[in-house]
C-alpha positions as CSV (number, residue, x, y, z in Angstrom):
1,M,94.7,-103.1,-31.2
2,Y,94.1,-106.2,-29.0
3,F,91.3,-106.6,-26.5
4,V,91.8,-108.8,-23.4
5,G,88.9,-110.0,-21.3
6,I,89.7,-111.4,-17.9
7,D,87.1,-113.4,-15.9
8,I,88.0,-112.9,-12.3
9,A,87.9,-115.6,-9.7
10,K,89.4,-116.1,-6.2
11,K,92.4,-118.2,-7.0
12,T,92.6,-118.5,-10.8
13,H,91.6,-116.0,-13.5
14,Q,90.7,-116.8,-17.1
15,A,91.8,-114.6,-20.0
16,A,90.9,-114.3,-23.7
17,I,92.7,-112.1,-26.2
18,T,90.9,-110.9,-29.3
19,T,91.6,-108.7,-32.3
20,D,89.9,-105.4,-33.0
21,E,87.5,-107.5,-35.2
22,G,86.5,-109.8,-32.3
23,K,88.5,-112.8,-33.5
24,L,89.9,-114.9,-30.7
25,I,93.7,-115.3,-30.8
26,G,94.5,-118.9,-29.8
27,K,92.5,-120.3,-26.9
28,S,91.5,-118.6,-23.6
29,F,93.9,-119.5,-20.8
30,K,94.1,-119.6,-17.0
31,F,96.6,-117.9,-14.8
32,S,96.8,-117.9,-11.0
33,N,96.1,-114.9,-8.8
34,T,99.8,-114.7,-7.9
35,I,102.9,-112.9,-9.1
36,D,103.8,-116.0,-11.2
37,G,100.4,-116.0,-12.7
38,F,100.6,-112.3,-13.6
39,N,104.0,-112.9,-15.2
40,L,102.4,-115.7,-17.3
41,L,99.8,-113.2,-18.5
42,L,102.6,-110.9,-19.6
43,E,104.3,-113.8,-21.5
44,K,101.0,-114.4,-23.3
45,F,100.8,-110.8,-24.3
46,S,104.4,-110.8,-25.5
47,S,103.8,-113.9,-27.7
48,V,101.2,-111.9,-29.6
49,T,103.2,-108.6,-29.9
50,T,106.0,-107.0,-28.0
51,D,104.3,-103.6,-28.1
52,L,102.3,-103.9,-24.9
53,S,100.6,-100.6,-25.4
54,Q,98.5,-102.3,-28.0
55,F,96.5,-104.2,-25.3
56,E,93.3,-102.9,-23.8
57,I,92.2,-104.9,-20.8
58,G,88.7,-105.4,-19.3
59,M,87.7,-107.2,-16.1
60,E,84.6,-107.3,-14.0
61,A,84.4,-105.8,-10.5
62,T,83.9,-109.2,-8.8
63,G,84.1,-108.9,-5.0
64,H,87.7,-107.8,-4.1
65,Y,89.5,-110.5,-6.1
66,W,90.3,-108.2,-9.0
67,L,92.1,-105.5,-7.0
68,N,95.5,-107.2,-6.9
69,L,95.6,-107.8,-10.6
70,Y,94.3,-104.3,-11.4
71,T,97.0,-102.7,-9.2
72,W,99.7,-104.8,-10.8
73,L,98.6,-104.0,-14.4
74,S,98.1,-100.3,-13.5
75,D,101.7,-100.1,-12.3
76,K,102.8,-101.4,-15.7
77,N,100.7,-98.6,-17.4
78,F,98.2,-100.9,-19.1
79,K,94.8,-99.4,-20.2
80,I,92.3,-101.2,-18.0
81,H,88.5,-101.0,-17.8
82,V,86.7,-102.3,-14.7
83,I,83.0,-102.9,-15.6
84,N,79.9,-103.8,-13.7
85,P,79.0,-107.5,-14.1
86,L,75.5,-106.5,-15.1
87,Q,76.9,-105.0,-18.3
88,S,78.6,-108.2,-19.4
89,D,75.4,-110.1,-18.4
90,A,73.5,-108.1,-20.9
91,L,75.8,-109.3,-23.8
92,R,75.8,-112.8,-22.4
93,N,72.0,-113.0,-22.5
94,L,72.2,-112.4,-26.3
95,Y,73.7,-115.9,-26.7
96,I,71.1,-118.5,-27.8
97,R,72.7,-121.2,-25.7
98,K,72.8,-120.1,-22.1
99,T,76.4,-121.2,-21.5
100,K,78.4,-119.8,-18.7
101,T,82.0,-120.9,-18.5
102,D,85.1,-119.1,-17.6
103,S,86.4,-119.3,-21.2
104,V,83.1,-117.9,-22.6
105,D,82.9,-115.2,-20.0
106,S,86.4,-113.9,-20.7
107,K,85.6,-113.7,-24.4
108,I,82.4,-111.8,-23.6
109,I,84.2,-109.3,-21.4
110,A,86.7,-108.7,-24.3
111,D,83.8,-108.1,-26.6
112,V,82.2,-105.6,-24.2
113,I,85.4,-103.6,-24.1
114,R,85.8,-103.9,-27.9
115,I,82.3,-102.7,-28.6
116,G,82.6,-99.9,-26.0
117,Q,79.1,-100.1,-24.7
118,Y,79.9,-99.9,-21.0
119,S,80.5,-97.6,-18.1
120,E,83.5,-98.0,-15.9
121,T,83.5,-98.7,-12.2
122,Q,85.2,-95.7,-10.6
123,L,87.8,-96.6,-8.0
124,A,87.5,-95.0,-4.6
125,D,90.5,-93.6,-2.7
126,D,91.9,-95.1,0.4
127,K,90.0,-92.8,2.8
128,I,86.7,-93.6,1.2
129,I,87.4,-97.3,1.2
130,S,88.4,-97.2,4.9
131,L,85.2,-95.4,5.8
132,R,83.2,-97.8,3.7
133,D,84.8,-100.8,5.5
134,L,84.1,-99.3,8.9
135,S,80.5,-98.5,8.0
136,R,79.8,-102.0,6.6
137,Q,81.4,-103.6,9.7
138,R,79.1,-101.5,11.9
139,F,76.1,-102.8,9.9
140,Y,77.4,-106.3,10.4
141,L,77.8,-105.9,14.2
142,V,74.4,-104.3,14.5
143,D,72.8,-107.2,12.6
144,M,74.6,-109.7,14.9
145,A,73.3,-107.9,18.0
146,S,69.8,-107.8,16.6
147,D,69.8,-111.5,15.8
148,L,70.9,-112.3,19.4
149,K,68.1,-110.1,20.8
150,R,65.5,-112.0,18.7
151,K,66.9,-115.3,20.0
152,I,66.6,-114.0,23.6
153,I,63.1,-112.9,23.1
154,A,62.2,-116.3,21.7
155,M,63.7,-118.0,24.7
156,M,62.2,-115.7,27.2
157,D,58.8,-116.5,25.6
158,R,59.4,-120.0,26.8
159,V,60.6,-119.4,30.4
160,F,59.0,-116.1,31.3
161,P,56.6,-114.8,28.5
162,E,55.2,-112.0,30.7
163,Y,58.6,-110.4,31.2
164,Q,58.9,-108.8,27.8
165,D,56.3,-106.1,28.7
166,F,57.5,-105.5,32.2
167,F,60.1,-102.9,31.2
168,S,59.7,-100.3,28.5
169,D,62.9,-101.6,26.9
170,M,63.6,-105.3,27.4
171,F,67.3,-104.7,26.5
172,G,67.7,-101.6,28.6
173,K,70.4,-101.5,31.3
174,T,68.0,-102.4,34.2
175,S,66.3,-105.2,32.4
176,V,69.6,-106.8,31.2
177,Q,70.9,-106.8,34.8
178,V,67.8,-108.5,36.0
179,M,68.0,-111.2,33.2
180,K,71.6,-111.8,34.1
181,E,70.8,-112.3,37.7
182,C,67.5,-114.2,37.5
183,T,66.0,-115.2,34.2
184,S,63.2,-117.6,34.9
185,P,60.2,-117.0,37.2
186,E,61.5,-119.5,39.8
187,Q,64.8,-117.7,40.0
188,I,63.1,-114.4,40.6
189,L,60.9,-115.9,43.3
190,E,64.0,-117.4,45.0
191,I,65.9,-114.1,45.2
192,P,65.1,-112.1,48.4
193,T,63.0,-109.0,47.8
194,E,65.6,-106.8,49.4
195,K,68.3,-108.0,47.1
196,L,66.1,-107.6,44.0
197,T,65.3,-104.1,45.1
198,Q,68.9,-103.2,45.5
199,L,69.6,-104.7,42.0
200,L,66.8,-102.6,40.5
201,K,67.9,-99.4,42.3
202,K,71.5,-99.7,41.3
203,S,71.0,-100.5,37.7
204,S,68.2,-97.9,37.2
205,R,70.1,-95.2,39.2
206,G,67.3,-95.0,41.8
207,R,64.3,-94.9,39.4
208,F,63.0,-98.3,40.5
209,S,62.4,-99.2,44.1
210,E,60.9,-101.9,46.3
211,T,57.5,-101.4,44.6
212,K,59.0,-102.5,41.2
213,A,60.6,-105.5,42.8
214,K,57.3,-106.6,44.4
215,E,55.6,-106.2,41.0
216,L,58.2,-108.3,39.3
217,K,57.8,-111.1,41.9
218,K,54.1,-111.0,41.6
219,L,54.4,-111.3,37.8
220,A,56.7,-114.3,38.3
221,S,54.4,-116.0,40.7
222,N,51.5,-115.8,38.2
223,S,53.6,-116.7,35.1
224,F,52.3,-119.3,32.7
225,A,55.5,-120.7,31.2
226,A,57.0,-123.9,29.9
227,M,59.6,-124.7,32.5
228,L,61.3,-127.4,30.5
229,S,65.1,-127.0,30.7
230,S,64.7,-123.5,32.2
231,D,68.2,-123.7,33.8
232,M,69.9,-124.4,30.5
233,T,67.8,-121.7,28.8
234,S,68.8,-119.2,31.5
235,L,72.5,-120.1,30.9
236,L,72.1,-119.5,27.1
237,I,70.3,-116.2,27.7
238,R,73.1,-114.9,30.0
239,Q,75.7,-115.9,27.5
240,M,73.9,-114.1,24.7
241,L,73.5,-111.0,26.8
242,E,77.3,-111.0,27.4
243,Q,77.8,-111.3,23.6
244,I,75.4,-108.3,23.0
245,E,77.4,-106.2,25.5
246,L,80.6,-107.0,23.6
247,L,79.0,-106.2,20.3
248,E,77.6,-102.9,21.5
249,K,81.0,-101.9,22.8
250,Q,82.6,-102.7,19.5
251,I,79.8,-100.8,17.7
252,S,80.5,-97.8,20.0
253,D,84.2,-97.9,19.3
254,I,83.7,-98.1,15.5
255,E,81.2,-95.2,15.6
256,E,83.8,-93.0,17.3
257,I,86.4,-93.8,14.6
258,I,83.7,-93.3,11.9
259,A,82.9,-89.9,13.3
260,S,86.5,-88.7,13.3
261,Q,87.1,-89.9,9.7
262,F,83.8,-88.5,8.5
263,E,84.9,-85.0,9.6
264,Q,87.9,-85.1,7.2
265,F,85.6,-85.1,4.2
266,N,84.0,-81.7,5.2
267,T,80.6,-82.8,3.8
268,K,77.3,-81.2,4.7
269,L,75.3,-84.4,4.6
270,A,74.8,-84.4,8.4
271,T,72.8,-81.1,8.0
272,I,69.9,-83.2,6.5
273,P,67.4,-84.1,9.3
274,G,67.6,-87.9,9.6
275,I,71.2,-88.2,8.6
276,G,73.8,-88.1,11.4
277,T,77.4,-88.9,11.4
278,T,77.0,-92.6,11.2
279,L,74.5,-92.7,8.4
280,G,76.2,-89.8,6.6
281,A,79.5,-91.8,6.6
282,A,77.7,-94.9,5.3
283,I,76.0,-92.9,2.5
284,L,79.1,-91.0,1.5
285,S,81.4,-94.0,1.5
286,E,79.0,-96.1,-0.6
287,I,78.5,-93.3,-3.2
288,G,82.2,-92.4,-3.4
289,D,82.9,-89.7,-6.0
290,I,79.6,-88.1,-6.9
291,N,81.0,-86.9,-10.2
292,R,80.7,-90.4,-11.6
293,F,77.0,-89.8,-11.6
294,E,75.7,-87.3,-14.2
295,Q,72.1,-87.3,-13.1
296,P,70.2,-88.1,-9.8
297,K,68.4,-91.0,-11.5
298,Q,71.8,-92.7,-11.9
299,L,72.4,-92.4,-8.2
300,I,68.9,-93.8,-7.5
301,A,69.7,-96.7,-9.7
302,F,73.0,-97.3,-8.0
303,A,71.1,-97.5,-4.7
304,G,68.8,-100.1,-6.3
305,M,65.8,-97.8,-5.6
306,D,64.8,-97.4,-9.2
307,P,61.6,-99.1,-10.3
308,S,61.8,-102.5,-12.0
309,V,59.5,-102.4,-15.0
310,K,57.6,-105.5,-16.1
311,Q,56.5,-105.4,-19.7
312,S,55.5,-108.0,-22.3
313,G,53.9,-107.0,-25.6
314,N,51.1,-104.6,-24.8
315,F,51.2,-105.4,-21.1
316,V,52.9,-103.0,-18.8
317,G,52.9,-103.8,-15.1
318,T,51.2,-101.1,-13.0
319,E,52.8,-102.1,-9.7
320,S,56.5,-101.5,-9.8
321,H,58.9,-102.4,-7.1
322,M,62.5,-101.4,-6.3
323,S,64.9,-103.1,-8.5
324,K,67.3,-103.7,-5.5
325,R,70.2,-104.2,-8.0
326,G,72.5,-101.6,-6.5
327,S,74.4,-101.2,-3.3
328,P,72.4,-102.8,-0.4
329,Y,74.3,-100.8,2.1
330,L,73.5,-97.5,0.5
331,R,69.8,-98.6,0.1
332,R,69.7,-99.5,3.8
333,A,71.2,-96.2,4.9
334,I,68.9,-94.1,2.8
335,W,65.9,-96.0,4.0
336,L,66.9,-95.5,7.7
337,A,67.5,-91.8,7.0
338,G,64.1,-91.6,5.3
339,V,62.3,-93.1,8.3
340,V,63.9,-90.5,10.6
341,S,63.4,-87.6,8.2
342,V,59.6,-87.9,8.1
343,S,59.6,-87.3,11.8
344,H,62.1,-84.5,12.1
345,D,61.8,-82.5,8.9
346,S,58.7,-80.6,8.0
347,L,59.1,-80.9,4.3
348,F,59.7,-84.7,4.2
349,K,56.9,-85.2,6.8
350,Y,54.5,-83.2,4.6
351,L,55.5,-85.1,1.4
352,F,55.1,-88.4,3.3
353,Q,51.7,-87.6,4.6
354,Q,50.6,-86.4,1.1
355,K,51.5,-89.8,-0.3
356,M,49.8,-91.7,2.5
357,S,46.6,-89.7,2.2
358,S,46.6,-90.3,-1.6
359,G,46.2,-94.1,-0.9
360,K,49.8,-95.1,-1.2
361,S,51.1,-97.9,1.1
362,Y,53.8,-97.2,3.7
363,S,56.5,-98.8,1.6
364,Q,55.4,-96.8,-1.5
365,A,55.4,-93.5,0.5
366,M,58.8,-94.3,2.0
367,G,60.2,-95.2,-1.4
368,Y,59.1,-91.7,-2.6
369,I,60.8,-90.1,0.4
370,C,64.0,-92.1,-0.4
371,H,64.0,-90.8,-3.9
372,K,63.7,-87.2,-2.7
373,L,66.5,-87.8,-0.2
374,L,68.8,-89.2,-3.0
375,N,67.9,-86.2,-5.2
376,T,68.8,-83.9,-2.3
377,I,72.0,-85.7,-1.5
378,F,73.0,-85.6,-5.2
379,A,72.6,-81.8,-5.3
380,M,74.4,-81.3,-2.0
381,L,77.4,-83.4,-2.9
382,K,77.6,-81.7,-6.3
383,S,77.4,-78.1,-4.8
384,G,79.0,-78.7,-1.4
385,E,76.3,-76.6,0.2
386,E,74.2,-77.3,3.3
387,Y,70.7,-78.7,3.3
388,K,68.1,-76.2,2.3
389,P,64.6,-77.6,1.9
390,V,62.9,-76.6,-1.4
391,Y,59.2,-76.3,-0.8
392,P,56.7,-76.6,-3.6
393,P,54.8,-73.4,-4.3
394,S,51.6,-74.9,-3.1
395,I,53.0,-75.4,0.5
396,D,52.3,-72.8,3.2
397,V,55.8,-72.8,4.8
398,S,54.6,-70.8,7.8
399,K,51.8,-73.3,8.5
400,L,54.4,-76.1,8.4
401,A,56.6,-74.3,10.9
402,D,53.6,-73.8,13.3
403,E,52.7,-77.5,13.0
404,A,56.3,-78.4,13.8
405,I,56.3,-76.2,16.9
406,N,53.0,-77.7,18.1
407,S,54.2,-81.2,17.6
408,Q,57.4,-80.6,19.6
409,S,55.4,-79.0,22.5
């Protein structure tokens, strides 16, 4: 049996072939990430033995660069193992000299496969990959819009610092229309009160009238702002507002597609308070096949929400933090779901308040809620059942229900 370790890169891969005793056959070699390069790899195999079934191949899941080679080798019926880079790192750290080169890495990957101490990366099907790409793109667009909003707030602090508190939502429809028309205090003072009133009425659908217009003009007349380059700042703010509008339309379009695709999976994740279609799709697409996780703690580790333990000799750290080594997208979606669940679900709200009253910080309490959510999601995906809160025996369920009714009223 021969073991092949392939160090994946964008344009050129590095391969090493070893015997079942770990002896390197010849030197490691490079081959391009093209059909010619793949054929060169086959030639190298054939020079060792013509029985290609004797080769067992390992590669790291590095970005998306391994997919083409994996697909090509799979079509030729090779036995392939895709491993997490963290597992090869563990073996690499055993080396006294901290060398990291492509030739060394390819040999290490071959050793990982030969020793057999690894867990394989499960490949998702096309539908899951499509849903995951959409969800990740939505996160990207949301982040872009949020970044633009932060920049606008910083600029408005220069030209009209009092404006931020004038509307309940600075980026609501009415406020945005005002900023587009007149951004700085002098521009607001120049616009006739009647025109400003009509602008407010139209954009707010009649909620704001002449009184609101006069209040805004008074605020502008008393503004204490740095008026340097206010015209240019106003131009930049208007452009960024237009960019935000485009991003929000794209986000809305993607959410519609996500919703239609999410329905095809017939999952009950959206029955959990705090998880709607959008977050449910993000969570499901990042997890993929739940059967690749045998226990909830494996799913928690995959989300990077397992504690990082600091220990040296007799010292054991008492303050543990999230390892954050797993999927950042899954971790973000779970955290967002947890924030909503503590407001909309009586069980999660109770558990959160219990942690807070015991002296835990907000982050520690939310970390606990996220663990509970992941445990719940694990059980639901395994069983295919809807969300059913499991209350500890010490909790008076009827009392929680009364509290929920009172809070809503």
